[in-house]
DRENDO-1510 file (C-alpha; in Angstrom, 1 decimal, always signed):
<recs>
REC; n; res; u; v; w
REC; 1; MET; -0.1; -0.1; -0.2 .
REC; 2; SER; +3.3; +2.3; -0.7 .
REC; 3; PHE; +1.2; +4.1; -3.5 .
REC; 4; LEU; -1.3; +5.5; -1.3 .
REC; 5; PRO; +0.6; +7.8; +0.7 .
REC; 6; ARG; +1.7; +9.2; -2.9 .
REC; 7; ILE; -1.9; +9.8; -3.8 .
REC; 8; MET; -2.8; +11.5; -0.8 .
REC; 9; GLY; +0.3; +13.6; -1.1 .
REC; 10; ARG; -1.0; +14.7; -4.5 .
REC; 11; CYS; -4.3; +15.2; -3.5 .
REC; 12; ILE; -3.5; +17.8; -1.0 .
REC; 13; ARG; -0.9; +19.6; -2.4 .
REC; 14; PRO; -1.0; +19.5; -6.7 .
REC; 15; GLY; +1.9; +19.1; -8.6 .
REC; 16; ALA; +4.1; +18.6; -5.7 .
REC; 17; PHE; +6.0; +15.4; -7.6 .
REC; 18; ASN; +6.0; +17.4; -11.2 .
REC; 19; THR; +9.0; +19.0; -12.7 .
REC; 20; PRO; +9.0; +22.6; -10.9 .
REC; 21; ARG; +7.8; +25.5; -13.4 .
REC; 22; PRO; +8.6; +28.6; -11.6 .
REC; 23; PHE; +6.9; +32.1; -12.0 .
REC; 24; GLY; +9.1; +34.9; -12.1 .
REC; 25; SER; +12.7; +35.8; -13.0 .
REC; 26; LEU; +14.7; +33.2; -11.0 .
REC; 27; ARG; +18.8; +33.3; -10.8 .
REC; 28; CYS; +21.2; +31.4; -8.8 .
REC; 29; SER; +22.7; +32.8; -5.5 .
REC; 30; PRO; +25.1; +31.2; -2.8 .
REC; 31; LEU; +23.1; +33.0; -0.3 .
REC; 32; THR; +19.6; +31.0; -1.0 .
REC; 33; ALA; +18.2; +28.1; +0.5 .
REC; 34; ALA; +17.9; +25.0; -2.0 .
REC; 35; ALA; +14.5; +25.3; -3.1 .
REC; 36; LYS; +12.0; +22.4; -3.0 .
REC; 37; PRO; +9.6; +21.5; -5.7 .
REC; 38; THR; +7.2; +24.2; -6.8 .
REC; 39; PRO; +3.6; +24.0; -7.2 .
REC; 40; ILE; +2.2; +24.3; -10.4 .
REC; 41; ASN; -1.5; +25.7; -11.6 .
REC; 42; PHE; -2.9; +28.1; -9.2 .
REC; 43; PHE; +0.1; +28.1; -6.6 .
REC; 44; LYS; +3.4; +30.1; -6.2 .
REC; 45; SER; +6.3; +29.0; -3.9 .
REC; 46; SER; +8.6; +30.8; -1.9 .
REC; 47; LEU; +11.5; +30.5; +0.6 .
REC; 48; GLN; +11.9; +32.2; +3.9 .
REC; 49; PRO; +14.8; +31.3; +5.8 .
REC; 50; ARG; +14.7; +31.0; +9.5 .
REC; 51; GLN; +17.4; +30.1; +11.6 .
REC; 52; ASP; +19.2; +28.0; +8.8 .
REC; 53; GLN; +16.1; +26.1; +8.2 .
REC; 54; ASP; +14.2; +26.2; +5.2 .
REC; 55; SER; +10.3; +27.3; +5.5 .
REC; 56; TYR; +8.2; +26.3; +2.8 .
REC; 57; ARG; +4.7; +27.7; +2.1 .
REC; 58; SER; +2.4; +28.3; -0.8 .
REC; 59; TYR; -0.3; +30.5; -1.5 .
REC; 60; SER; -2.5; +32.1; -4.2 .
REC; 61; PHE; -0.6; +33.6; -7.5 .
REC; 62; ASP; -2.9; +36.3; -9.2 .
REC; 63; HIS; -1.4; +36.7; -13.0 .
REC; 64; ARG; -2.2; +40.1; -13.0 .
REC; 65; ARG; -0.1; +41.3; -10.0 .
REC; 66; ARG; +3.2; +39.8; -11.2 .
REC; 67; ARG; +6.1; +41.5; -9.7 .
REC; 68; SER; +8.9; +39.5; -11.6 .
REC; 69; ARG; +10.3; +38.6; -15.2 .
REC; 70; VAL; +9.8; +35.4; -16.7 .
REC; 71; VAL; +13.2; +33.2; -17.3 .
REC; 72; GLN; +13.6; +30.8; -20.0 .
REC; 73; GLU; +17.0; +29.1; -18.3 .
REC; 74; VAL; +17.0; +26.9; -15.4 .
REC; 75; PRO; +20.1; +27.1; -13.0 .
REC; 76; LYS; +21.8; +24.4; -11.5 .
REC; 77; ASP; +21.8; +23.0; -8.3 .
REC; 78; ASN; +18.5; +23.6; -8.1 .
REC; 79; VAL; +19.3; +27.1; -6.3 .
REC; 80; TRP; +16.8; +30.2; -7.2 .
REC; 81; THR; +16.7; +33.4; -6.1 .
REC; 82; VAL; +13.8; +36.0; -7.3 .
REC; 83; VAL; +14.7; +39.1; -9.1 .
REC; 84; PRO; +12.7; +41.9; -8.9 .
REC; 85; GLU; +11.4; +43.8; -11.9 .
REC; 86; THR; +13.6; +47.0; -12.6 .
REC; 87; PRO; +11.2; +50.6; -12.6 .
REC; 88; GLU; +11.1; +50.6; -16.2 .
REC; 89; GLU; +9.4; +47.4; -16.2 .
REC; 90; ALA; +7.2; +48.3; -13.4 .
REC; 91; ARG; +6.2; +51.4; -15.5 .
REC; 92; SER; +5.1; +49.6; -18.7 .
REC; 93; ARG; +3.3; +47.2; -16.6 .
REC; 94; ARG; +1.3; +50.1; -14.8 .
REC; 95; GLY; +0.3; +51.6; -18.2 .
REC; 96; PRO; +0.9; +55.6; -19.2 .
REC; 97; THR; +1.8; +57.9; -16.5 .
REC; 98; ILE; +0.3; +61.4; -15.9 .
REC; 99; ASN; +3.3; +62.9; -17.2 .
REC; 100; SER; +2.6; +60.7; -20.5 .
REC; 101; TYR; -0.9; +62.0; -20.5 .
REC; 102; ILE; +0.2; +65.6; -20.5 .
REC; 103; LEU; +2.6; +64.7; -23.3 .
REC; 104; TYR; +0.1; +63.7; -25.4 .
REC; 105; GLY; -2.2; +66.4; -24.8 .
REC; 106; ILE; +0.1; +69.1; -25.6 .
REC; 107; ILE; +0.8; +67.1; -29.2 .
REC; 108; GLY; -3.2; +66.7; -29.6 .
REC; 109; ALA; -3.5; +70.6; -28.5 .
REC; 110; ASN; -1.0; +71.5; -31.5 .
REC; 111; CYS; -2.7; +68.9; -34.1 .
REC; 112; ALA; -6.0; +70.7; -33.1 .
REC; 113; VAL; -4.8; +74.6; -33.6 .
REC; 114; PHE; -2.9; +73.1; -36.9 .
REC; 115; LEU; -6.3; +71.7; -38.0 .
REC; 116; TYR; -8.0; +75.1; -37.3 .
REC; 117; ALA; -5.4; +76.9; -39.4 .
REC; 118; GLN; -5.9; +74.7; -42.3 .
REC; 119; TYR; -9.7; +75.3; -42.0 .
REC; 120; ALA; -9.2; +78.8; -41.9 .
REC; 121; LYS; -6.9; +78.8; -44.9 .
REC; 122; GLN; -9.8; +77.1; -46.9 .
REC; 123; GLN; -12.1; +79.3; -46.0 .
REC; 124; VAL; -10.1; +82.2; -47.1 .
REC; 125; ARG; -9.9; +80.3; -51.1 .
REC; 126; LEU; -14.0; +80.0; -50.8 .
REC; 127; GLY; -14.2; +84.1; -50.2 .
REC; 128; PHE; -14.4; +84.0; -46.4 .
REC; 129; PRO; -11.3; +85.3; -44.6 .
REC; 130; GLU; -12.2; +86.5; -41.2 .
REC; 131; ASN; -11.4; +83.2; -39.6 .
REC; 132; PHE; -8.2; +83.2; -41.2 .
REC; 133; HIS; -7.7; +86.8; -39.7 .
REC; 134; ASN; -8.9; +85.7; -36.4 .
REC; 135; PHE; -6.3; +82.9; -36.3 .
REC; 136; TYR; -3.7; +85.5; -37.2 .
REC; 137; GLN; -4.6; +87.7; -34.5 .
REC; 138; ASN; -5.0; +85.4; -31.5 .
REC; 139; PHE; -2.5; +82.4; -32.3 .
REC; 140; THR; +0.6; +83.9; -34.0 .
REC; 141; LEU; +2.9; +86.3; -31.7 .
REC; 142; ASN; +3.6; +90.0; -32.8 .
REC; 143; TYR; +5.3; +92.9; -31.3 .
REC; 144; GLU; +2.7; +95.6; -32.1 .
REC; 145; ASP; +0.1; +93.5; -31.0 .
REC; 146; VAL; +1.4; +92.7; -27.6 .
REC; 147; VAL; +2.8; +96.0; -26.8 .
REC; 148; ARG; +0.4; +98.0; -28.2 .
REC; 149; GLN; -3.2; +96.3; -28.2 .
REC; 150; GLY; -2.3; +94.2; -25.2 .
REC; 151; LYS; -2.8; +90.5; -26.6 .
REC; 152; TYR; -0.5; +88.9; -24.1 .
REC; 153; TRP; -2.4; +85.7; -24.6 .
REC; 154; THR; -0.6; +85.3; -28.1 .
REC; 155; MET; +2.8; +84.7; -26.0 .
REC; 156; VAL; +0.8; +81.3; -25.2 .
REC; 157; THR; -1.2; +80.2; -28.4 .
REC; 158; SER; +1.5; +81.0; -30.8 .
REC; 159; VAL; +3.1; +78.2; -28.9 .
REC; 160; PHE; +0.5; +75.9; -30.1 .
REC; 161; SER; +0.4; +77.2; -33.9 .
REC; 162; HIS; +1.3; +75.9; -37.2 .
REC; 163; THR; +0.4; +76.5; -40.6 .
REC; 164; GLU; +2.5; +74.2; -42.3 .
REC; 165; LEU; +3.0; +70.4; -41.9 .
REC; 166; MET; +6.5; +69.7; -42.1 .
REC; 167; HIS; +6.9; +72.2; -39.5 .
REC; 168; LEU; +4.3; +70.7; -37.4 .
REC; 169; LEU; +5.6; +66.8; -37.7 .
REC; 170; GLY; +9.3; +68.0; -36.9 .
REC; 171; ASN; +8.5; +69.5; -33.8 .
REC; 172; MET; +6.0; +67.0; -32.4 .
REC; 173; ILE; +8.3; +64.1; -33.2 .
REC; 174; SER; +11.0; +65.8; -31.5 .
REC; 175; THR; +8.5; +66.7; -28.4 .
REC; 176; PHE; +7.3; +63.2; -28.3 .
REC; 177; TYR; +10.9; +61.3; -28.3 .
REC; 178; ILE; +12.5; +63.7; -26.1 .
REC; 179; GLY; +9.6; +64.9; -23.9 .
REC; 180; LYS; +9.8; +60.8; -23.4 .
REC; 181; LEU; +13.2; +61.2; -21.5 .
REC; 182; VAL; +12.1; +63.6; -19.1 .
REC; 183; ALA; +8.5; +62.6; -18.8 .
REC; 184; ASP; +9.5; +59.0; -17.6 .
REC; 185; THR; +12.5; +60.0; -15.2 .
REC; 186; ARG; +11.4; +59.1; -11.3 .
REC; 187; GLY; +11.0; +62.6; -9.6 .
REC; 188; VAL; +9.4; +64.7; -12.5 .
REC; 189; THR; +6.2; +65.7; -11.0 .
REC; 190; PRO; +3.4; +66.5; -13.5 .
REC; 191; LEU; +3.4; +70.3; -12.1 .
REC; 192; SER; +7.6; +70.4; -12.7 .
REC; 193; PHE; +7.0; +68.9; -16.2 .
REC; 194; VAL; +4.0; +71.3; -17.0 .
REC; 195; VAL; +6.2; +74.1; -16.1 .
REC; 196; LEU; +9.1; +73.0; -18.0 .
REC; 197; ILE; +7.3; +72.7; -21.1 .
REC; 198; MET; +5.2; +76.4; -20.9 .
REC; 199; GLY; +7.9; +77.8; -19.3 .
REC; 200; SER; +10.0; +77.2; -22.1 .
REC; 201; GLY; +7.6; +78.4; -24.6 .
REC; 202; ILE; +6.7; +81.6; -22.9 .
REC; 203; ALA; +10.1; +82.2; -22.5 .
REC; 204; GLY; +11.0; +81.7; -26.4 .
REC; 205; SER; +8.0; +84.2; -27.2 .
REC; 206; LEU; +9.7; +86.6; -24.4 .
REC; 207; PHE; +12.7; +86.4; -26.0 .
REC; 208; TYR; +11.5; +87.0; -29.3 .
REC; 209; LEU; +9.5; +90.0; -28.4 .
REC; 210; ALA; +12.6; +91.6; -27.0 .
REC; 211; PHE; +14.5; +90.6; -30.1 .
REC; 212; ARG; +11.9; +92.2; -32.1 .
REC; 213; ARG; +11.7; +95.2; -29.9 .
REC; 214; GLN; +15.5; +95.7; -30.2 .
REC; 215; LYS; +15.2; +95.3; -34.0 .
REC; 216; ILE; +12.9; +97.9; -34.2 .
REC; 217; GLN; +15.1; +100.5; -32.1 .
REC; 218; GLU; +17.9; +99.9; -34.4 .
REC; 219; GLN; +15.7; +100.8; -37.4 .
REC; 220; THR; +14.3; +104.0; -36.1 .
REC; 221; LYS; +18.0; +105.1; -35.3 .
REC; 222; ARG; +18.7; +104.7; -38.9 .
REC; 223; THR; +15.4; +106.0; -40.6 .
REC; 224; GLY; +14.0; +108.4; -37.7 .
REC; 225; PHE; +10.8; +106.9; -37.7 .
REC; 226; PRO; +9.8; +103.6; -36.1 .
REC; 227; PRO; +8.6; +101.3; -38.3 .
REC; 228; LEU; +5.3; +98.9; -38.5 .
REC; 229; ASP; +6.8; +95.3; -37.4 .
REC; 230; MET; +4.7; +93.1; -39.8 .
REC; 231; GLN; +6.6; +89.9; -38.6 .
REC; 232; ARG; +4.9; +87.2; -36.5 .
REC; 233; GLY; +6.4; +84.2; -35.0 .
REC; 234; LEU; +4.7; +81.0; -34.1 .
REC; 235; GLY; +5.3; +77.3; -33.3 .
REC; 236; PHE; +6.4; +74.6; -30.5 .
REC; 237; SER; +10.1; +75.1; -31.6 .
REC; 238; GLY; +10.9; +77.2; -28.4 .
REC; 239; ALA; +9.3; +74.7; -26.0 .
REC; 240; VAL; +11.0; +71.9; -27.4 .
REC; 241; MET; +14.5; +73.4; -27.2 .
REC; 242; GLY; +13.7; +73.8; -23.5 .
REC; 243; VAL; +12.8; +70.2; -22.9 .
REC; 244; GLY; +15.5; +69.2; -25.1 .
REC; 245; SER; +17.9; +71.3; -23.0 .
REC; 246; ALA; +17.0; +69.7; -19.7 .
REC; 247; ALA; +16.9; +66.5; -21.3 .
REC; 248; ALA; +20.6; +67.1; -22.7 .
REC; 249; PHE; +21.8; +67.8; -19.0 .
REC; 250; MET; +19.6; +64.5; -17.6 .
REC; 251; TYR; +20.7; +62.0; -20.4 .
REC; 252; PRO; +23.9; +63.2; -22.1 .
REC; 253; ARG; +24.8; +60.0; -23.6 .
REC; 254; VAL; +21.3; +59.2; -25.0 .
REC; 255; THR; +21.7; +59.2; -29.0 .
REC; 256; LEU; +19.1; +60.1; -31.3 .
REC; 257; SER; +19.1; +60.0; -35.2 .
REC; 258; LEU; +19.3; +63.3; -37.3 .
REC; 259; TYR; +16.8; +63.5; -39.9 .
REC; 260; GLY; +16.3; +59.6; -39.0 .
REC; 261; ILE; +19.9; +58.8; -40.2 .
REC; 262; ILE; +22.5; +60.3; -38.3 .
REC; 263; PRO; +23.0; +59.2; -34.9 .
REC; 264; VAL; +24.2; +62.2; -32.4 .
REC; 265; PRO; +24.2; +62.1; -28.9 .
REC; 266; LEU; +22.0; +64.6; -27.5 .
REC; 267; TRP; +24.3; +67.1; -25.4 .
REC; 268; ALA; +26.0; +67.3; -29.1 .
REC; 269; LEU; +22.6; +67.8; -30.7 .
REC; 270; MET; +21.5; +70.7; -28.5 .
REC; 271; ALA; +24.8; +72.4; -28.5 .
REC; 272; GLY; +24.6; +72.4; -32.3 .
REC; 273; TYR; +21.5; +74.0; -32.4 .
REC; 274; ALA; +22.5; +76.6; -29.8 .
REC; 275; ILE; +25.8; +77.4; -32.2 .
REC; 276; PHE; +23.4; +77.2; -35.4 .
REC; 277; ASP; +20.5; +79.8; -33.8 .
REC; 278; GLY; +23.2; +81.7; -32.4 .
REC; 279; TYR; +25.5; +82.0; -35.7 .
REC; 280; TYR; +21.7; +83.0; -37.6 .
REC; 281; LEU; +20.5; +85.3; -35.2 .
REC; 282; ASN; +20.5; +88.1; -36.8 .
REC; 283; SER; +20.2; +86.9; -40.3 .
REC; 284; SER; +17.8; +89.1; -42.5 .
REC; 285; THR; +16.8; +86.3; -45.0 .
REC; 286; SER; +16.3; +83.5; -42.1 .
REC; 287; ARG; +12.6; +82.6; -41.8 .
REC; 288; VAL; +13.1; +80.9; -38.3 .
REC; 289; ALA; +12.7; +82.7; -35.0 .
REC; 290; HIS; +16.1; +81.8; -33.6 .
REC; 291; SER; +15.7; +84.3; -30.8 .
REC; 292; GLY; +12.9; +82.2; -29.7 .
REC; 293; HIS; +14.7; +79.3; -29.8 .
REC; 294; LEU; +17.4; +80.1; -27.8 .
REC; 295; GLY; +14.9; +81.6; -25.1 .
REC; 296; GLY; +13.7; +78.2; -24.6 .
REC; 297; LEU; +17.2; +76.8; -24.8 .
REC; 298; PHE; +18.1; +78.8; -21.9 .
REC; 299; PHE; +14.7; +78.7; -20.0 .
REC; 300; GLY; +15.3; +74.5; -19.8 .
REC; 301; GLY; +19.0; +74.4; -18.7 .
REC; 302; ILE; +17.9; +77.0; -16.2 .
REC; 303; TYR; +15.1; +75.0; -15.0 .
REC; 304; TYR; +17.1; +71.9; -14.9 .
REC; 305; PHE; +19.7; +73.4; -12.3 .
REC; 306; ALA; +17.0; +75.1; -10.2 .
REC; 307; LYS; +14.6; +71.9; -10.1 .
REC; 308; LEU; +15.6; +69.0; -11.9 .
REC; 309; ARG; +19.2; +68.7; -11.0 .
REC; 310; GLY; +19.7; +65.5; -8.9 .
REC; 311; LEU; +17.0; +63.9; -10.0 .
REC; 312; PRO; +17.5; +59.6; -10.0 .
REC; 313; VAL; +17.9; +59.5; -14.0 .
REC; 314; ARG; +18.2; +56.0; -15.7 .
REC; 315; PRO; +21.4; +54.6; -16.7 .
REC; 316; TRP; +22.4; +54.5; -20.6 .
</recs>
């Protein structure tokens, strides 16, 4: 009747005589006690060393609350240790964070304003220019409008404005990849993430207005009367430069592909943009608001040293 205890043991503890199939990422450790056969099905084993003795218990296992990785290799000598999941794995298991939703919302806002601009341009072709006129008056940045008419909100609305598809795509792709670096960093709160993005955009607007004021004063000295400023600025580039500046200080060794082809370290990419914008700052033929780029770049660097420096960044 020696088979009777075996049958009773199998009924009491299912899978006790089967080959162990452990859940989780298990690695050899000389400090871990030798494991006993692991129950399968709806049980998970754990070893609790108590006074140099093996303590064994089984408990219900919930697949939706896994805390460790699956490994395929079985270590020798039947010695196991559980490897906890990394912060990146925990983040992917939990799903998008609040910072990620903020990033997606900002990208969506830029796309929505772009669609409105395309609708307004189409209305002009049909003989109804009112919408496009309102767009230019409220979603683009002009020195005369801000100083003389008090349209201070355009320092914010112009940040989300794009009228050309390539301008929008370039800014949004850069925003997504560079913004994810900062958004996924532990210690970057939703408030600090919003302040970094919006502060960089507004700083770009302020630098643009200051640069236009300087140009108007120079032209007034040459001609004797103040000119009418007709230039308008728009785009998310200042905010992108600010986020990129902070990300370059946090993750200088991260490699990005310039135009999707040339791999460049993030610190070198942002330094190159700073040199490029500084060189063409006074160019009379360039259609790029280089002063706005530099304003966002400076704000991102200052905000990093003021609030983000010392945060636990991911190793690369």
